[in-house]
PyMOL commands that place a pseudoatom at each C-alpha (Angstrom):
pseudoatom trace, name=CA, resn=MET, resi=1, chain=A, elem=C, hetatm=0, pos=[216.638, 84.299, 62.339]
pseudoatom trace, name=CA, resn=SER, resi=2, chain=A, elem=C, hetatm=0, pos=[217.977, 82.170, 64.411]
pseudoatom trace, name=CA, resn=ARG, resi=3, chain=A, elem=C, hetatm=0, pos=[220.480, 82.657, 68.090]
pseudoatom trace, name=CA, resn=TYR, resi=4, chain=A, elem=C, hetatm=0, pos=[224.208, 82.773, 66.340]
pseudoatom trace, name=CA, resn=ARG, resi=5, chain=A, elem=C, hetatm=0, pos=[226.112, 79.486, 66.609]
pseudoatom trace, name=CA, resn=GLY, resi=6, chain=A, elem=C, hetatm=0, pos=[229.356, 80.585, 64.555]
pseudoatom trace, name=CA, resn=PRO, resi=7, chain=A, elem=C, hetatm=0, pos=[233.253, 81.707, 65.044]
pseudoatom trace, name=CA, resn=ARG, resi=8, chain=A, elem=C, hetatm=0, pos=[233.094, 84.006, 68.210]
pseudoatom trace, name=CA, resn=PHE, resi=9, chain=A, elem=C, hetatm=0, pos=[236.105, 85.851, 67.353]
pseudoatom trace, name=CA, resn=LYS, resi=10, chain=A, elem=C, hetatm=0, pos=[235.332, 86.221, 64.085]
pseudoatom trace, name=CA, resn=LYS, resi=11, chain=A, elem=C, hetatm=0, pos=[232.009, 89.263, 65.514]
pseudoatom trace, name=CA, resn=ILE, resi=12, chain=A, elem=C, hetatm=0, pos=[234.556, 90.455, 68.276]
pseudoatom trace, name=CA, resn=ARG, resi=13, chain=A, elem=C, hetatm=0, pos=[236.864, 91.230, 66.098]
pseudoatom trace, name=CA, resn=ARG, resi=14, chain=A, elem=C, hetatm=0, pos=[234.434, 92.962, 63.741]
pseudoatom trace, name=CA, resn=LEU, resi=15, chain=A, elem=C, hetatm=0, pos=[232.338, 94.371, 65.841]
pseudoatom trace, name=CA, resn=ARG, resi=16, chain=A, elem=C, hetatm=0, pos=[235.350, 95.007, 69.116]
pseudoatom trace, name=CA, resn=ALA, resi=17, chain=A, elem=C, hetatm=0, pos=[234.691, 93.255, 72.749]
pseudoatom trace, name=CA, resn=LEU, resi=18, chain=A, elem=C, hetatm=0, pos=[231.528, 91.611, 73.761]
pseudoatom trace, name=CA, resn=PRO, resi=19, chain=A, elem=C, hetatm=0, pos=[232.122, 90.418, 77.341]
pseudoatom trace, name=CA, resn=GLY, resi=20, chain=A, elem=C, hetatm=0, pos=[229.041, 88.232, 77.442]
pseudoatom trace, name=CA, resn=LEU, resi=21, chain=A, elem=C, hetatm=0, pos=[229.406, 86.623, 74.545]
pseudoatom trace, name=CA, resn=THR, resi=22, chain=A, elem=C, hetatm=0, pos=[233.133, 84.743, 75.648]
pseudoatom trace, name=CA, resn=ASN, resi=23, chain=A, elem=C, hetatm=0, pos=[235.757, 85.541, 78.643]
pseudoatom trace, name=CA, resn=LYS, resi=24, chain=A, elem=C, hetatm=0, pos=[238.399, 84.726, 75.492]
pseudoatom trace, name=CA, resn=ARG, resi=25, chain=A, elem=C, hetatm=0, pos=[240.469, 87.632, 73.658]
pseudoatom trace, name=CA, resn=PRO, resi=26, chain=A, elem=C, hetatm=0, pos=[240.989, 86.933, 70.108]
pseudoatom trace, name=CA, resn=LYS, resi=27, chain=A, elem=C, hetatm=0, pos=[245.021, 86.990, 69.166]
pseudoatom trace, name=CA, resn=PRO, resi=28, chain=A, elem=C, hetatm=0, pos=[246.654, 90.875, 67.709]
pseudoatom trace, name=CA, resn=ARG, resi=29, chain=A, elem=C, hetatm=0, pos=[246.663, 90.369, 63.734]
pseudoatom trace, name=CA, resn=ASN, resi=30, chain=A, elem=C, hetatm=0, pos=[248.879, 92.051, 61.644]
pseudoatom trace, name=CA, resn=ALA, resi=31, chain=A, elem=C, hetatm=0, pos=[247.582, 96.013, 61.951]
pseudoatom trace, name=CA, resn=ARG, resi=32, chain=A, elem=C, hetatm=0, pos=[248.494, 96.568, 58.511]
pseudoatom trace, name=CA, resn=ARG, resi=33, chain=A, elem=C, hetatm=0, pos=[246.242, 93.332, 56.624]
pseudoatom trace, name=CA, resn=THR, resi=34, chain=A, elem=C, hetatm=0, pos=[243.930, 95.312, 59.695]
pseudoatom trace, name=CA, resn=GLN, resi=35, chain=A, elem=C, hetatm=0, pos=[243.702, 98.279, 58.297]
pseudoatom trace, name=CA, resn=SER, resi=36, chain=A, elem=C, hetatm=0, pos=[243.536, 97.299, 54.716]
pseudoatom trace, name=CA, resn=ARG, resi=37, chain=A, elem=C, hetatm=0, pos=[240.293, 96.023, 55.733]
pseudoatom trace, name=CA, resn=PHE, resi=38, chain=A, elem=C, hetatm=0, pos=[239.070, 98.025, 57.637]
pseudoatom trace, name=CA, resn=VAL, resi=39, chain=A, elem=C, hetatm=0, pos=[239.482, 101.237, 57.702]
pseudoatom trace, name=CA, resn=LYS, resi=40, chain=A, elem=C, hetatm=0, pos=[239.774, 103.002, 54.181]
pseudoatom trace, name=CA, resn=LYS, resi=41, chain=A, elem=C, hetatm=0, pos=[236.084, 102.153, 53.596]
pseudoatom trace, name=CA, resn=LYS, resi=42, chain=A, elem=C, hetatm=0, pos=[234.195, 105.621, 55.213]
pseudoatom trace, name=CA, resn=LYS, resi=43, chain=A, elem=C, hetatm=0, pos=[230.712, 104.377, 57.134]
pseudoatom trace, name=CA, resn=SER, resi=44, chain=A, elem=C, hetatm=0, pos=[227.853, 104.671, 56.201]
pseudoatom trace, name=CA, resn=LYS, resi=45, chain=A, elem=C, hetatm=0, pos=[224.848, 106.027, 59.405]
pseudoatom trace, name=CA, resn=TYR, resi=46, chain=A, elem=C, hetatm=0, pos=[223.198, 103.403, 58.181]
pseudoatom trace, name=CA, resn=CYS, resi=47, chain=A, elem=C, hetatm=0, pos=[226.337, 100.745, 58.468]
pseudoatom trace, name=CA, resn=ILE, resi=48, chain=A, elem=C, hetatm=0, pos=[226.964, 102.220, 62.048]
pseudoatom trace, name=CA, resn=ARG, resi=49, chain=A, elem=C, hetatm=0, pos=[223.515, 101.842, 63.355]
pseudoatom trace, name=CA, resn=LEU, resi=50, chain=A, elem=C, hetatm=0, pos=[223.781, 97.669, 61.806]
pseudoatom trace, name=CA, resn=GLN, resi=51, chain=A, elem=C, hetatm=0, pos=[226.406, 97.150, 64.270]
pseudoatom trace, name=CA, resn=GLU, resi=52, chain=A, elem=C, hetatm=0, pos=[225.608, 98.889, 67.315]
pseudoatom trace, name=CA, resn=LYS, resi=53, chain=A, elem=C, hetatm=0, pos=[222.627, 96.361, 66.328]
pseudoatom trace, name=CA, resn=GLN, resi=54, chain=A, elem=C, hetatm=0, pos=[224.471, 93.800, 65.729]
pseudoatom trace, name=CA, resn=LYS, resi=55, chain=A, elem=C, hetatm=0, pos=[226.947, 94.657, 69.029]
pseudoatom trace, name=CA, resn=LEU, resi=56, chain=A, elem=C, hetatm=0, pos=[223.419, 94.798, 70.780]
pseudoatom trace, name=CA, resn=ARG, resi=57, chain=A, elem=C, hetatm=0, pos=[222.331, 90.699, 69.584]
pseudoatom trace, name=CA, resn=PHE, resi=58, chain=A, elem=C, hetatm=0, pos=[225.642, 89.441, 70.209]
pseudoatom trace, name=CA, resn=HIS, resi=59, chain=A, elem=C, hetatm=0, pos=[226.261, 90.580, 73.200]
pseudoatom trace, name=CA, resn=TYR, resi=60, chain=A, elem=C, hetatm=0, pos=[223.205, 89.679, 74.731]
pseudoatom trace, name=CA, resn=GLY, resi=61, chain=A, elem=C, hetatm=0, pos=[222.448, 86.080, 73.093]
pseudoatom trace, name=CA, resn=LEU, resi=62, chain=A, elem=C, hetatm=0, pos=[219.495, 87.777, 70.979]
pseudoatom trace, name=CA, resn=THR, resi=63, chain=A, elem=C, hetatm=0, pos=[217.756, 86.225, 68.102]
pseudoatom trace, name=CA, resn=GLU, resi=64, chain=A, elem=C, hetatm=0, pos=[216.832, 89.453, 65.119]
pseudoatom trace, name=CA, resn=ARG, resi=65, chain=A, elem=C, hetatm=0, pos=[212.684, 88.497, 66.488]
pseudoatom trace, name=CA, resn=GLN, resi=66, chain=A, elem=C, hetatm=0, pos=[213.606, 88.691, 69.851]
pseudoatom trace, name=CA, resn=LEU, resi=67, chain=A, elem=C, hetatm=0, pos=[216.128, 91.965, 69.965]
pseudoatom trace, name=CA, resn=LEU, resi=68, chain=A, elem=C, hetatm=0, pos=[212.624, 93.750, 68.136]
pseudoatom trace, name=CA, resn=LYS, resi=69, chain=A, elem=C, hetatm=0, pos=[210.692, 92.630, 70.421]
pseudoatom trace, name=CA, resn=TYR, resi=70, chain=A, elem=C, hetatm=0, pos=[212.286, 94.086, 73.613]
pseudoatom trace, name=CA, resn=VAL, resi=71, chain=A, elem=C, hetatm=0, pos=[212.233, 97.261, 71.217]
pseudoatom trace, name=CA, resn=ARG, resi=72, chain=A, elem=C, hetatm=0, pos=[209.005, 97.461, 70.941]
pseudoatom trace, name=CA, resn=ILE, resi=73, chain=A, elem=C, hetatm=0, pos=[208.370, 97.230, 74.597]
pseudoatom trace, name=CA, resn=ALA, resi=74, chain=A, elem=C, hetatm=0, pos=[210.798, 99.749, 75.254]
pseudoatom trace, name=CA, resn=GLY, resi=75, chain=A, elem=C, hetatm=0, pos=[209.076, 102.016, 73.035]
pseudoatom trace, name=CA, resn=LYS, resi=76, chain=A, elem=C, hetatm=0, pos=[206.515, 101.937, 74.729]
pseudoatom trace, name=CA, resn=ALA, resi=77, chain=A, elem=C, hetatm=0, pos=[207.412, 102.498, 78.307]
pseudoatom trace, name=CA, resn=LYS, resi=78, chain=A, elem=C, hetatm=0, pos=[208.071, 105.683, 80.013]
pseudoatom trace, name=CA, resn=GLY, resi=79, chain=A, elem=C, hetatm=0, pos=[211.318, 107.283, 79.393]
pseudoatom trace, name=CA, resn=LEU, resi=80, chain=A, elem=C, hetatm=0, pos=[214.058, 107.130, 76.672]
pseudoatom trace, name=CA, resn=THR, resi=81, chain=A, elem=C, hetatm=0, pos=[213.413, 104.297, 74.690]
pseudoatom trace, name=CA, resn=GLY, resi=82, chain=A, elem=C, hetatm=0, pos=[217.380, 103.314, 74.339]
pseudoatom trace, name=CA, resn=GLN, resi=83, chain=A, elem=C, hetatm=0, pos=[218.146, 103.359, 78.427]
pseudoatom trace, name=CA, resn=VAL, resi=84, chain=A, elem=C, hetatm=0, pos=[214.589, 101.429, 79.058]
pseudoatom trace, name=CA, resn=LEU, resi=85, chain=A, elem=C, hetatm=0, pos=[215.442, 98.814, 76.292]
pseudoatom trace, name=CA, resn=LEU, resi=86, chain=A, elem=C, hetatm=0, pos=[219.260, 98.236, 78.211]
pseudoatom trace, name=CA, resn=GLN, resi=87, chain=A, elem=C, hetatm=0, pos=[217.495, 97.397, 81.649]
pseudoatom trace, name=CA, resn=LEU, resi=88, chain=A, elem=C, hetatm=0, pos=[215.281, 95.309, 79.891]
pseudoatom trace, name=CA, resn=LEU, resi=89, chain=A, elem=C, hetatm=0, pos=[217.991, 93.163, 78.799]
pseudoatom trace, name=CA, resn=GLU, resi=90, chain=A, elem=C, hetatm=0, pos=[220.301, 94.041, 81.983]
pseudoatom trace, name=CA, resn=MET, resi=91, chain=A, elem=C, hetatm=0, pos=[217.108, 91.984, 83.825]
pseudoatom trace, name=CA, resn=ARG, resi=92, chain=A, elem=C, hetatm=0, pos=[217.562, 89.337, 81.951]
pseudoatom trace, name=CA, resn=LEU, resi=93, chain=A, elem=C, hetatm=0, pos=[217.856, 86.048, 84.207]
pseudoatom trace, name=CA, resn=ASP, resi=94, chain=A, elem=C, hetatm=0, pos=[220.662, 84.459, 82.273]
pseudoatom trace, name=CA, resn=ASN, resi=95, chain=A, elem=C, hetatm=0, pos=[222.395, 88.347, 82.468]
pseudoatom trace, name=CA, resn=THR, resi=96, chain=A, elem=C, hetatm=0, pos=[221.852, 88.494, 85.452]
pseudoatom trace, name=CA, resn=LEU, resi=97, chain=A, elem=C, hetatm=0, pos=[223.400, 84.875, 86.428]
pseudoatom trace, name=CA, resn=PHE, resi=98, chain=A, elem=C, hetatm=0, pos=[226.547, 86.460, 84.251]
pseudoatom trace, name=CA, resn=ARG, resi=99, chain=A, elem=C, hetatm=0, pos=[226.637, 89.713, 86.706]
pseudoatom trace, name=CA, resn=LEU, resi=100, chain=A, elem=C, hetatm=0, pos=[227.184, 87.906, 89.803]
pseudoatom trace, name=CA, resn=GLY, resi=101, chain=A, elem=C, hetatm=0, pos=[229.764, 85.563, 87.935]
pseudoatom trace, name=CA, resn=MET, resi=102, chain=A, elem=C, hetatm=0, pos=[227.593, 82.528, 88.530]
pseudoatom trace, name=CA, resn=ALA, resi=103, chain=A, elem=C, hetatm=0, pos=[229.130, 82.374, 84.891]
pseudoatom trace, name=CA, resn=LEU, resi=104, chain=A, elem=C, hetatm=0, pos=[231.445, 83.242, 82.731]
pseudoatom trace, name=CA, resn=THR, resi=105, chain=A, elem=C, hetatm=0, pos=[229.930, 84.179, 79.859]
pseudoatom trace, name=CA, resn=ILE, resi=106, chain=A, elem=C, hetatm=0, pos=[225.570, 84.949, 79.018]
pseudoatom trace, name=CA, resn=PRO, resi=107, chain=A, elem=C, hetatm=0, pos=[225.628, 81.256, 76.621]
pseudoatom trace, name=CA, resn=GLY, resi=108, chain=A, elem=C, hetatm=0, pos=[226.413, 79.637, 80.081]
pseudoatom trace, name=CA, resn=ALA, resi=109, chain=A, elem=C, hetatm=0, pos=[224.315, 81.952, 82.103]
pseudoatom trace, name=CA, resn=ARG, resi=110, chain=A, elem=C, hetatm=0, pos=[221.794, 80.197, 79.375]
pseudoatom trace, name=CA, resn=GLN, resi=111, chain=A, elem=C, hetatm=0, pos=[223.148, 76.926, 79.485]
pseudoatom trace, name=CA, resn=LEU, resi=112, chain=A, elem=C, hetatm=0, pos=[222.706, 76.790, 83.177]
pseudoatom trace, name=CA, resn=VAL, resi=113, chain=A, elem=C, hetatm=0, pos=[218.919, 77.757, 83.689]
pseudoatom trace, name=CA, resn=ASN, resi=114, chain=A, elem=C, hetatm=0, pos=[218.104, 76.238, 80.681]
pseudoatom trace, name=CA, resn=HIS, resi=115, chain=A, elem=C, hetatm=0, pos=[219.180, 72.682, 82.311]
pseudoatom trace, name=CA, resn=ARG, resi=116, chain=A, elem=C, hetatm=0, pos=[217.060, 73.577, 85.623]
pseudoatom trace, name=CA, resn=HIS, resi=117, chain=A, elem=C, hetatm=0, pos=[219.693, 74.874, 87.854]
pseudoatom trace, name=CA, resn=VAL, resi=118, chain=A, elem=C, hetatm=0, pos=[219.104, 78.159, 88.904]
pseudoatom trace, name=CA, resn=LEU, resi=119, chain=A, elem=C, hetatm=0, pos=[216.235, 78.946, 91.703]
pseudoatom trace, name=CA, resn=VAL, resi=120, chain=A, elem=C, hetatm=0, pos=[214.399, 82.401, 91.431]
pseudoatom trace, name=CA, resn=ASN, resi=121, chain=A, elem=C, hetatm=0, pos=[212.184, 82.886, 95.071]
pseudoatom trace, name=CA, resn=GLY, resi=122, chain=A, elem=C, hetatm=0, pos=[212.609, 78.830, 95.635]
pseudoatom trace, name=CA, resn=ARG, resi=123, chain=A, elem=C, hetatm=0, pos=[211.191, 77.823, 92.189]
pseudoatom trace, name=CA, resn=ILE, resi=124, chain=A, elem=C, hetatm=0, pos=[212.721, 76.471, 89.449]
pseudoatom trace, name=CA, resn=ILE, resi=125, chain=A, elem=C, hetatm=0, pos=[213.569, 78.492, 85.995]
pseudoatom trace, name=CA, resn=ASP, resi=126, chain=A, elem=C, hetatm=0, pos=[214.310, 77.372, 82.652]
pseudoatom trace, name=CA, resn=ILE, resi=127, chain=A, elem=C, hetatm=0, pos=[213.348, 80.254, 80.594]
pseudoatom trace, name=CA, resn=PRO, resi=128, chain=A, elem=C, hetatm=0, pos=[216.547, 82.568, 80.463]
pseudoatom trace, name=CA, resn=SER, resi=129, chain=A, elem=C, hetatm=0, pos=[214.484, 85.726, 79.498]
pseudoatom trace, name=CA, resn=TYR, resi=130, chain=A, elem=C, hetatm=0, pos=[212.483, 85.948, 82.721]
pseudoatom trace, name=CA, resn=ARG, resi=131, chain=A, elem=C, hetatm=0, pos=[212.371, 89.164, 83.754]
pseudoatom trace, name=CA, resn=CYS, resi=132, chain=A, elem=C, hetatm=0, pos=[214.367, 89.453, 87.575]
pseudoatom trace, name=CA, resn=LYS, resi=133, chain=A, elem=C, hetatm=0, pos=[213.476, 92.263, 89.944]
pseudoatom trace, name=CA, resn=PRO, resi=134, chain=A, elem=C, hetatm=0, pos=[213.482, 94.040, 92.957]
pseudoatom trace, name=CA, resn=ARG, resi=135, chain=A, elem=C, hetatm=0, pos=[213.837, 91.560, 95.963]
pseudoatom trace, name=CA, resn=ASP, resi=136, chain=A, elem=C, hetatm=0, pos=[214.161, 88.428, 93.684]
pseudoatom trace, name=CA, resn=ILE, resi=137, chain=A, elem=C, hetatm=0, pos=[216.381, 85.885, 95.226]
pseudoatom trace, name=CA, resn=ILE, resi=138, chain=A, elem=C, hetatm=0, pos=[218.817, 83.748, 92.593]
pseudoatom trace, name=CA, resn=THR, resi=139, chain=A, elem=C, hetatm=0, pos=[220.167, 80.946, 93.882]
pseudoatom trace, name=CA, resn=ALA, resi=140, chain=A, elem=C, hetatm=0, pos=[221.520, 77.792, 92.770]
pseudoatom trace, name=CA, resn=ARG, resi=141, chain=A, elem=C, hetatm=0, pos=[219.739, 74.238, 93.326]
pseudoatom trace, name=CA, resn=ASP, resi=142, chain=A, elem=C, hetatm=0, pos=[220.428, 72.374, 95.880]
pseudoatom trace, name=CA, resn=GLU, resi=143, chain=A, elem=C, hetatm=0, pos=[222.236, 70.095, 94.385]
pseudoatom trace, name=CA, resn=ARG, resi=144, chain=A, elem=C, hetatm=0, pos=[225.907, 68.872, 94.072]
pseudoatom trace, name=CA, resn=LYS, resi=145, chain=A, elem=C, hetatm=0, pos=[226.362, 68.696, 89.993]
pseudoatom trace, name=CA, resn=SER, resi=146, chain=A, elem=C, hetatm=0, pos=[224.736, 72.372, 90.101]
pseudoatom trace, name=CA, resn=ARG, resi=147, chain=A, elem=C, hetatm=0, pos=[226.234, 74.278, 93.245]
pseudoatom trace, name=CA, resn=ALA, resi=148, chain=A, elem=C, hetatm=0, pos=[229.951, 72.967, 91.696]
pseudoatom trace, name=CA, resn=LEU, resi=149, chain=A, elem=C, hetatm=0, pos=[229.519, 75.026, 88.477]
pseudoatom trace, name=CA, resn=ILE, resi=150, chain=A, elem=C, hetatm=0, pos=[228.941, 77.647, 89.664]
pseudoatom trace, name=CA, resn=GLN, resi=151, chain=A, elem=C, hetatm=0, pos=[231.684, 77.277, 92.022]
pseudoatom trace, name=CA, resn=ASN, resi=152, chain=A, elem=C, hetatm=0, pos=[234.127, 76.478, 88.796]
pseudoatom trace, name=CA, resn=SER, resi=153, chain=A, elem=C, hetatm=0, pos=[232.528, 80.207, 87.730]
pseudoatom trace, name=CA, resn=PHE, resi=154, chain=A, elem=C, hetatm=0, pos=[233.851, 81.596, 91.047]
pseudoatom trace, name=CA, resn=ASP, resi=155, chain=A, elem=C, hetatm=0, pos=[236.999, 79.552, 90.700]
pseudoatom trace, name=CA, resn=SER, resi=156, chain=A, elem=C, hetatm=0, pos=[238.159, 80.743, 87.170]
pseudoatom trace, name=CA, resn=LEU, resi=157, chain=A, elem=C, hetatm=0, pos=[236.909, 84.770, 87.701]
pseudoatom trace, name=CA, resn=ARG, resi=158, chain=A, elem=C, hetatm=0, pos=[240.037, 84.101, 90.814]
pseudoatom trace, name=CA, resn=ARG, resi=159, chain=A, elem=C, hetatm=0, pos=[242.935, 82.812, 89.182]
pseudoatom trace, name=CA, resn=ARG, resi=160, chain=A, elem=C, hetatm=0, pos=[242.272, 85.420, 86.445]
pseudoatom trace, name=CA, resn=LYS, resi=161, chain=A, elem=C, hetatm=0, pos=[245.504, 87.286, 85.709]
pseudoatom trace, name=CA, resn=LYS, resi=162, chain=A, elem=C, hetatm=0, pos=[243.707, 90.502, 85.585]
pseudoatom trace, name=CA, resn=PHE, resi=163, chain=A, elem=C, hetatm=0, pos=[240.944, 90.300, 87.590]
pseudoatom trace, name=CA, resn=THR, resi=164, chain=A, elem=C, hetatm=0, pos=[238.001, 92.727, 86.551]
pseudoatom trace, name=CA, resn=PHE, resi=165, chain=A, elem=C, hetatm=0, pos=[235.239, 91.229, 87.897]
pseudoatom trace, name=CA, resn=LYS, resi=166, chain=A, elem=C, hetatm=0, pos=[232.960, 94.619, 89.060]
pseudoatom trace, name=CA, resn=LEU, resi=167, chain=A, elem=C, hetatm=0, pos=[229.199, 93.958, 90.862]
pseudoatom trace, name=CA, resn=PRO, resi=168, chain=A, elem=C, hetatm=0, pos=[227.075, 96.321, 89.807]
pseudoatom trace, name=CA, resn=ASN, resi=169, chain=A, elem=C, hetatm=0, pos=[225.485, 98.468, 92.246]
pseudoatom trace, name=CA, resn=HIS, resi=170, chain=A, elem=C, hetatm=0, pos=[221.518, 96.411, 92.199]
pseudoatom trace, name=CA, resn=LEU, resi=171, chain=A, elem=C, hetatm=0, pos=[223.061, 93.467, 92.868]
pseudoatom trace, name=CA, resn=THR, resi=172, chain=A, elem=C, hetatm=0, pos=[224.568, 91.501, 96.456]
pseudoatom trace, name=CA, resn=LEU, resi=173, chain=A, elem=C, hetatm=0, pos=[225.912, 87.876, 95.815]
pseudoatom trace, name=CA, resn=TYR, resi=174, chain=A, elem=C, hetatm=0, pos=[226.540, 86.024, 98.936]
pseudoatom trace, name=CA, resn=ARG, resi=175, chain=A, elem=C, hetatm=0, pos=[229.147, 83.561, 97.565]
pseudoatom trace, name=CA, resn=SER, resi=176, chain=A, elem=C, hetatm=0, pos=[229.107, 81.015, 99.958]
pseudoatom trace, name=CA, resn=GLN, resi=177, chain=A, elem=C, hetatm=0, pos=[225.794, 80.271, 100.112]
pseudoatom trace, name=CA, resn=TYR, resi=178, chain=A, elem=C, hetatm=0, pos=[225.329, 80.723, 95.433]
pseudoatom trace, name=CA, resn=LYS, resi=179, chain=A, elem=C, hetatm=0, pos=[222.307, 82.960, 96.202]
pseudoatom trace, name=CA, resn=GLY, resi=180, chain=A, elem=C, hetatm=0, pos=[222.078, 86.498, 94.245]
pseudoatom trace, name=CA, resn=LEU, resi=181, chain=A, elem=C, hetatm=0, pos=[220.050, 89.251, 95.383]
pseudoatom trace, name=CA, resn=VAL, resi=182, chain=A, elem=C, hetatm=0, pos=[218.337, 92.165, 93.425]
pseudoatom trace, name=CA, resn=ASN, resi=183, chain=A, elem=C, hetatm=0, pos=[217.699, 94.782, 95.023]
pseudoatom trace, name=CA, resn=GLN, resi=184, chain=A, elem=C, hetatm=0, pos=[217.654, 97.380, 92.657]
pseudoatom trace, name=CA, resn=ILE, resi=185, chain=A, elem=C, hetatm=0, pos=[216.432, 98.182, 88.606]
pseudoatom trace, name=CA, resn=ILE, resi=186, chain=A, elem=C, hetatm=0, pos=[220.296, 98.189, 87.012]
pseudoatom trace, name=CA, resn=ASP, resi=187, chain=A, elem=C, hetatm=0, pos=[220.991, 101.990, 86.255]
pseudoatom trace, name=CA, resn=SER, resi=188, chain=A, elem=C, hetatm=0, pos=[222.195, 102.285, 83.143]
pseudoatom trace, name=CA, resn=LYS, resi=189, chain=A, elem=C, hetatm=0, pos=[225.333, 103.437, 84.215]
pseudoatom trace, name=CA, resn=TRP, resi=190, chain=A, elem=C, hetatm=0, pos=[226.421, 100.342, 84.791]
pseudoatom trace, name=CA, resn=VAL, resi=191, chain=A, elem=C, hetatm=0, pos=[225.510, 98.889, 81.675]
pseudoatom trace, name=CA, resn=GLY, resi=192, chain=A, elem=C, hetatm=0, pos=[228.823, 96.784, 81.011]
pseudoatom trace, name=CA, resn=LEU, resi=193, chain=A, elem=C, hetatm=0, pos=[228.982, 97.032, 77.098]
pseudoatom trace, name=CA, resn=LYS, resi=194, chain=A, elem=C, hetatm=0, pos=[230.207, 99.955, 75.310]
pseudoatom trace, name=CA, resn=ILE, resi=195, chain=A, elem=C, hetatm=0, pos=[227.539, 100.737, 72.931]
pseudoatom trace, name=CA, resn=ASN, resi=196, chain=A, elem=C, hetatm=0, pos=[225.229, 103.649, 71.501]
pseudoatom trace, name=CA, resn=GLU, resi=197, chain=A, elem=C, hetatm=0, pos=[221.650, 102.536, 72.276]
pseudoatom trace, name=CA, resn=THR, resi=198, chain=A, elem=C, hetatm=0, pos=[220.309, 105.044, 70.015]
pseudoatom trace, name=CA, resn=ARG, resi=199, chain=A, elem=C, hetatm=0, pos=[221.950, 104.318, 67.014]
pseudoatom trace, name=CA, resn=VAL, resi=200, chain=A, elem=C, hetatm=0, pos=[219.662, 100.828, 67.343]
pseudoatom trace, name=CA, resn=VAL, resi=201, chain=A, elem=C, hetatm=0, pos=[216.633, 102.558, 67.982]
pseudoatom trace, name=CA, resn=GLU, resi=202, chain=A, elem=C, hetatm=0, pos=[217.256, 104.537, 65.085]
pseudoatom trace, name=CA, resn=TYR, resi=203, chain=A, elem=C, hetatm=0, pos=[217.711, 100.985, 63.092]
pseudoatom trace, name=CA, resn=TYR, resi=204, chain=A, elem=C, hetatm=0, pos=[214.460, 99.668, 64.376]
pseudoatom trace, name=CA, resn=SER, resi=205, chain=A, elem=C, hetatm=0, pos=[212.521, 102.871, 64.347]
pseudoatom trace, name=CA, resn=ARG, resi=206, chain=A, elem=C, hetatm=0, pos=[210.723, 101.740, 61.096]
pseudoatom trace, name=CA, resn=GLN, resi=207, chain=A, elem=C, hetatm=0, pos=[209.117, 98.557, 62.458]
pseudoatom trace, name=CA, resn=ILE, resi=208, chain=A, elem=C, hetatm=0, pos=[208.433, 99.951, 65.928]
for i in range(1, 208): cmd.bond("trace and resi %d" % i, "trace and resi %d" % (i + 1))
show_as sticks, trace
zoom trace
């Protein structure tokens, strides 16, 4: 299954807040219409697991195959599979750029990486799934266009009426230098998505 490229608000209304997918908010719909469509039927256990899986997939912008691969890697690692899974996804380069505020969304961060605007430890990395490690230094490429794109993201965050941007403890940002530092592996408490990762593991339990 390919990466989702359809209407983003449609997924947000269905799965609720997905900050990595878009920084915009859909207009509120008629309450009666919403209740008649979604509240009448009681959700099955499978439906709950599916929605949690979809929430994770659309937030991080993954294909079905990619997410299954991460679940299998997490299952072989030490620790709780769900927490390890979230750590693996959070330490991706595209998500780290999003967390640093260098991009407003994860798709936007992915585009920065694909277009070779980002350096990791002084080298150009054009793989969004690159797994960041402690002591990694992430910087904008030393070109006017690369820095301008990241500066636009910084300016957009400042102009928001309700400034909700919070830098996780595992990252340090040097805004004037367009540089970010990875201090450590992210703590699961800092994951910016309300999700029950255990349900995701249960959904894939027969495939891992």
